[in-house]
Legacy VTK file of the C-alpha trace (Angstrom):
# vtk DataFile Version 3.0
C-alpha trace
ASCII
DATASET POLYDATA
POINTS 195 float
19.419 -177.032 -71.600
21.703 -175.957 -68.797
21.731 -172.368 -67.627
24.422 -170.084 -69.031
26.093 -169.902 -65.615
26.285 -173.702 -65.423
27.719 -173.848 -68.943
30.440 -171.353 -68.069
31.257 -173.392 -64.953
31.380 -176.542 -67.104
33.718 -174.853 -69.613
35.923 -173.799 -66.686
35.977 -177.360 -65.331
37.031 -178.695 -68.747
39.689 -175.945 -69.006
41.087 -177.029 -65.632
41.053 -180.739 -66.613
38.481 -181.635 -63.947
35.697 -182.610 -66.343
36.084 -184.481 -69.641
34.832 -182.533 -72.668
32.288 -185.234 -73.479
30.330 -184.079 -70.418
29.356 -180.984 -72.409
25.952 -181.280 -74.051
26.269 -182.113 -77.762
23.896 -179.287 -78.602
23.949 -176.693 -81.353
22.643 -174.161 -78.815
25.686 -174.809 -76.610
27.940 -174.497 -79.668
26.296 -171.186 -80.617
26.784 -169.887 -77.062
30.455 -170.959 -77.041
31.084 -169.286 -80.418
29.274 -166.119 -79.296
31.350 -166.033 -76.090
34.557 -166.423 -78.116
33.531 -163.709 -80.559
32.607 -161.385 -77.711
36.014 -161.812 -76.040
37.754 -161.467 -79.398
35.982 -158.151 -79.986
36.938 -156.982 -76.494
40.548 -157.822 -77.368
40.142 -155.813 -80.573
38.920 -152.849 -78.522
41.638 -153.191 -75.867
44.654 -153.845 -78.076
43.619 -151.741 -81.058
43.281 -152.179 -84.778
47.053 -152.004 -85.347
47.191 -155.673 -84.427
43.686 -156.971 -84.995
40.630 -156.507 -87.121
37.098 -157.809 -86.762
37.808 -159.940 -89.836
40.806 -161.495 -88.066
38.718 -162.235 -84.962
36.223 -164.130 -87.147
39.026 -165.977 -88.972
40.453 -167.110 -85.629
37.210 -169.028 -85.128
36.486 -170.203 -88.665
39.907 -171.672 -89.435
40.251 -173.865 -86.316
36.617 -174.903 -86.760
37.348 -176.085 -90.282
40.565 -177.824 -89.207
38.800 -179.596 -86.330
36.033 -180.741 -88.673
38.622 -182.109 -91.148
40.448 -183.859 -88.297
37.238 -185.507 -87.084
36.411 -186.456 -90.670
39.839 -188.106 -90.991
39.185 -190.115 -87.814
35.670 -190.928 -89.121
33.993 -189.112 -86.210
32.365 -186.030 -87.793
29.338 -186.365 -85.502
31.552 -185.220 -82.608
32.155 -181.820 -84.218
29.456 -179.873 -82.340
30.633 -181.056 -78.927
34.349 -180.784 -79.758
34.216 -177.314 -81.262
31.943 -176.094 -78.450
34.538 -177.364 -75.962
37.402 -175.645 -77.825
35.516 -172.337 -78.132
34.116 -172.365 -74.604
37.354 -173.282 -72.866
39.271 -170.906 -75.126
36.976 -168.082 -74.037
37.510 -168.937 -70.368
41.285 -169.019 -70.814
41.199 -165.827 -72.840
39.317 -164.014 -70.087
42.332 -164.629 -67.836
44.668 -163.173 -70.480
42.774 -159.958 -71.272
44.124 -157.873 -68.355
47.714 -158.656 -69.391
47.400 -157.989 -73.130
48.017 -154.201 -73.174
51.300 -154.529 -71.265
52.210 -157.633 -73.300
51.895 -155.763 -76.602
53.693 -152.723 -75.164
56.541 -155.011 -74.102
56.612 -156.613 -77.572
56.957 -153.164 -79.150
59.864 -152.147 -76.934
61.498 -155.596 -76.631
61.259 -155.396 -72.855
60.919 -158.464 -70.686
57.967 -157.844 -68.425
55.984 -160.190 -66.239
53.026 -159.940 -68.645
55.088 -161.637 -71.382
55.695 -164.683 -69.189
52.090 -164.765 -68.030
50.860 -164.764 -71.638
53.327 -167.536 -72.538
52.031 -169.601 -69.599
48.439 -168.967 -70.711
49.374 -170.033 -74.256
50.805 -173.290 -72.935
47.656 -173.833 -70.862
45.567 -173.253 -73.989
47.520 -175.829 -76.012
47.245 -178.358 -73.168
43.462 -177.871 -73.007
43.109 -178.280 -76.784
45.200 -181.463 -76.524
42.929 -182.696 -73.719
39.820 -182.029 -75.826
41.230 -183.616 -79.009
42.469 -186.641 -77.062
38.905 -187.321 -75.961
37.358 -186.368 -79.308
39.350 -188.821 -81.410
40.185 -191.420 -78.726
43.977 -191.151 -78.816
46.705 -190.995 -76.196
47.753 -187.724 -74.583
51.025 -187.537 -76.580
49.064 -187.814 -79.826
46.584 -185.268 -78.480
49.447 -182.830 -77.819
50.835 -183.414 -81.320
47.416 -182.781 -82.867
46.934 -179.646 -80.744
50.333 -178.221 -81.722
49.661 -178.876 -85.421
46.176 -177.345 -85.107
47.516 -174.243 -83.354
50.420 -173.742 -85.779
48.242 -174.231 -88.862
45.693 -171.808 -87.464
48.334 -169.161 -86.724
49.932 -169.550 -90.158
46.630 -169.433 -92.057
45.197 -166.535 -90.049
48.434 -164.561 -90.381
48.534 -165.263 -94.137
45.007 -164.014 -94.707
44.964 -161.178 -92.156
48.401 -160.074 -90.903
48.366 -158.847 -87.314
50.500 -155.826 -88.112
51.864 -154.032 -91.149
55.107 -155.607 -92.237
58.207 -153.403 -92.378
59.372 -152.395 -95.854
63.035 -153.241 -95.227
64.587 -156.612 -95.939
65.804 -156.966 -92.359
63.966 -159.424 -90.179
62.385 -158.187 -86.988
63.591 -159.722 -83.736
61.153 -162.360 -82.515
60.451 -160.323 -79.390
58.978 -157.553 -81.534
56.493 -159.736 -83.315
53.092 -159.674 -81.639
51.672 -163.053 -80.858
48.069 -164.112 -81.504
47.735 -165.043 -77.893
46.087 -166.800 -76.305
45.910 -169.239 -79.142
42.136 -169.310 -79.485
39.827 -166.671 -78.265
37.722 -169.564 -78.857
LINES 1 196
195 0 1 2 3 4 5 6 7 8 9 10 11 12 13 14 15 16 17 18 19 20 21 22 23 24 25 26 27 28 29 30 31 32 33 34 35 36 37 38 39 40 41 42 43 44 45 46 47 48 49 50 51 52 53 54 55 56 57 58 59 60 61 62 63 64 65 66 67 68 69 70 71 72 73 74 75 76 77 78 79 80 81 82 83 84 85 86 87 88 89 90 91 92 93 94 95 96 97 98 99 100 101 102 103 104 105 106 107 108 109 110 111 112 113 114 115 116 117 118 119 120 121 122 123 124 125 126 127 128 129 130 131 132 133 134 135 136 137 138 139 140 141 142 143 144 145 146 147 148 149 150 151 152 153 154 155 156 157 158 159 160 161 162 163 164 165 166 167 168 169 170 171 172 173 174 175 176 177 178 179 180 181 182 183 184 185 186 187 188 189 190 191 192 193 194
């Protein structure tokens, strides 16, 4: 098995579209490392941002739900044997991308609370778009489809994950009034996957 440093470099190369995800070892040990890395960064986010937005349960859900959706997708395409490699790629690259987002999260959530437009908001949006593009890149290779189909699958995966996670574990207490909050006040589960 590759060293942990080499695996992190490989995840980074996949996240920057320089290495196809199938170059990752299809190993349960690699998958376990990628999941552990994602959980670790998710727990750091929990510590940095605070329990008003996140819970440990939510951090775990953000891994379980996309994992289940990816497995069902691969089952639909009759390629369930690619799950270990695909989910390891999603978790590992997600962790790499998330590491770039962590420094901007406190100011992002502060800006969301006050409806201010700060640079951190745009940086997080750019990181979200990067995350979706990487997931599309991974799914494109996992199920042997074109990039447009990969993007469609990634968007559906991300939206379903956000909806299901938010349904089971809301990121913040909902206001009691019937008035809708402005979109800028709603915290985002960004980047999309901590893994």
